[in-house]
N, C-alpha and C positions, 0 to 999 in steps of 0.2 A: 559586374558593375564597373568594369574597367573601360568604360566608354570615355572618349576624350571630352565630350560635353559634360558628363557627370564629374570626371576628374577635375575639370576646370572649375565647376561649381563648388566642389569640396575644397579645392585650393583657396578659392575666394573666402569660403566659410572659415577655414583655418586662419587665414590672414586677419579677418575681421574679429575672430574670437580672441585674438591677443588682447583686446580691450577688456576682456572679462578676467576675473580671478582664474588662476590656472585650473583648479578643479571644476569650476563651473563651465569653463570653456570646453574641457574634455567631455563633460556630461552633455553639453549642447551638441557637440559634434557627433557623439555617439547616438544621440536621439535622432538627429537629422539623417545620419547614415542608415540607421535602422529603418526609419520611415521610407527612405529612398529604396532600400533593398526590398521592402514589402511592396511598395508601389511599382517598382520596375520588375518585380517578379510576377506581376499580373500578366497572364497570357495575352491580354488585349493590347499590351504595350509592346509594339513590335518595331515601330519606325522612329526615326529621329524626331519627327513632329510629335509623336506620343511622349517621348522622353522630355522634350521641351515643355509640353503641357504639364507634365508632372512637376518639373522645376518651377514653372510659372505659378502653379498652385501653392507650392511651398513659399515662394516669395524670394526676394533678393537676399543673399547672405548677410549683407550689411543691415538690412531691416530686421532680420531674425536676431542678430546680435544686439541691435539697438533695443528691441523689445525685451531681450534678456537683461540688458543693463537697467532698464526701467523697473524690472521686477526685483533687482538686487536691492537689498536694504543698504542705504548709504550710511556709512559710519564716518563721522567727522571727528578727527583727532585734533586737539589743540596743537598749534605749532610748537615744535620742540624749542626749548629755551636753553641757551648755553648756561653752564653753571656760573654762578656769581663769582667774580674774582676779587680778591682783596687787593687794595692798593698797597704799594710797597711800604708806606708809612704805617698803615694799620698792621701789616704783617710783622714789621719790626717791633712795634709796640707790644704786640701779642707775645712774640718770642721773648722780649725783655721781661714782661710780666711773669711768664712761666719760669724763666730762669731765676728771677728774684724770689718768687714764691718757693721754688725748690730749695734755694739757698737758706731761706728763713726756716723752712721745715727741717732741714738738715741741722741747723744751729739749735733749734728747739729740741730735736731728738738727742743730739750730743749732750746738751745741757742736762736733760732729764737723766741720761745715763750717768753723767758725772755726779749729779745729786744723789742718785740711787746708790752709786758706789760709795760715796762719802757717808751716807747713813748706815750702810752695812758695816763699814770699817770702824766707825767711831761710835756707833749706836746713837740713839736719839739724844740730842743735847738737852741737858737738864735746865739750862738757863734760857731756853728758847721761849718759855712762857713767862711773861711778866705779870705778876699779880700786884695791883696797887695796894699799898698799905694806907690805912686811914690816917688822915692828917690830924694833928692835934690842933685844936683851936687855940688862938692866942690868949684866950682868957682862961683856959683850963688846965 
């Protein structure tokens, strides 16, 4: 199958098949090459005119690829979007809020540690609960 006419046809097919996904292009080229090998292996195909007739029946390489492209399912992906960026003012406000929150949590934690340490050292204070005593009425 190393005829210059056939080689030129296959070169055009390779070039056109670049429009297809790689695996589909390889499959198409292999199918056409196999078909050519069978057709050109026929003992009746002996002249250049016979080989041209085989190629004419196959069709132009560009048409074969165009038909393969039409068979391909078309997958449409939405355009990629860049990640949203924060404005410098929003970024500063967010960082400030996180730092203030962390500071408040630290103060609350340390206060609870100090309170717990005070209770352990002195025990619960007796005077912490105030029970109101009944008031005497002015007449009684």
